C-alpha positions in Angstrom: 0.0 0.0 0.0 1.4 3.4 -1.0 1.9 6.0 1.8 -0.7 8.2 0.1 -3.3 5.5 0.2 -2.5 4.6 3.8 -2.7 8.2 4.8 -6.0 8.6 2.8 -7.5 5.6 4.5 -6.5 7.0 8.0 -7.9 10.4 7.1 -11.2 8.8 5.8 -11.5 6.9 9.1 -10.8 10.1 11.0 -13.6 11.8 9.2 -15.9 9.1 10.7 -14.3 9.1 14.1 -12.5 12.5 14.6 -11.9 11.9 18.3 -10.2 8.5 17.8 -6.8 8.9 19.5 -5.1 6.0 17.8 -6.2 7.2 14.4 -4.9 10.7 15.2 -1.6 9.2 16.3 -1.4 7.0 13.2 -1.9 10.1 11.0 1.0 11.8 12.8 3.2 8.8 12.2 2.3 8.8 8.5 3.0 12.4 8.2 6.5 11.8 9.7 7.1 9.0 7.2 6.2 11.4 4.4 8.7 14.0 5.7 5.9 16.4 6.8 7.6 16.8 10.1 6.0 20.0 11.3 2.5 18.7 10.5 3.4 15.4 12.3 4.7 17.2 15.3 1.6 19.5 15.4 -0.6 16.4 15.6 1.6 14.8 18.3 1.5 18.1 20.3 -2.3 18.0 20.2 -2.3 14.5 21.6 0.2 15.5 24.3 -1.9 18.4 25.3 -5.1 16.4 25.8 -6.7 16.3 29.3 -5.7 12.7 29.3 -2.4 12.9 27.2 -1.7 10.0 24.8 1.6 8.9 26.3 3.1 7.3 23.1 2.9 10.7 21.4 5.6 12.0 23.8 8.0 9.2 22.9 7.5 9.5 19.2 7.8 13.3 19.3 11.1 12.9 21.1 12.4 10.5 18.5 11.4 12.8 15.7 13.0 15.8 17.4 16.2 13.8 17.7 16.2 12.9 14.0 15.7 16.6 13.3 18.6 17.6 15.5 16.2 19.4 17.9 17.7 17.9 21.1 16.4 20.4 23.6 12.8 19.8 22.3 13.4 16.1 22.5 14.5 16.4 26.1 11.4 18.5 26.9 9.1 16.0 25.2 10.6 13.1 27.2 10.5 14.9 30.5 6.8 15.8 30.0 6.1 12.3 28.7 7.7 10.7 31.8 5.5 12.8 34.0 2.4 11.9 32.0 3.2 8.2 32.0 3.8 8.2 35.7 0.4 10.0 36.3 -1.2 7.2 34.2 0.8 4.5 36.0 2.4 3.5 32.7 5.8 2.5 34.1 6.9 0.8 30.9 6.5 4.0 28.8 8.1 6.1 31.6 11.1 3.7 31.5 11.4 3.9 27.7 11.4 7.6 27.7 13.8 7.7 30.6 16.2 5.6 28.5 15.9 7.9 25.5 16.4 10.9 27.7 19.5 9.4 29.3 20.8 8.4 25.9 20.8 12.1 24.8 23.3 12.9 27.5 25.1 16.1 26.5 24.1 15.7 22.9 23.4 19.1 21.4 24.6 20.8 24.6 26.3 24.1 23.7 27.5 24.9 27.2 31.2 24.7 28.0 
């Protein structure tokens, strides 16, 4: 299935179920695959800002920020995601994000 048709199918399903969190997340991932990074990150930010944040969005945003060289934003997404995961008792996700955060170390740090 081509990326365009996969995206079109997700968008069609979203038209039917606009509040479906997983479909919204899936669309963000498709946009990332297509190289539409800002559109993807905007969708992930929406999911992160929900009253009940969608925890995987933090991790995926962090990974995307790393690929784009936006390390400070990656750190911020992971820290916020760890907090959200802990509030939702999602210890596995908190652990994954903690590992990504630790792996960033001083990467992108411009301080002496």
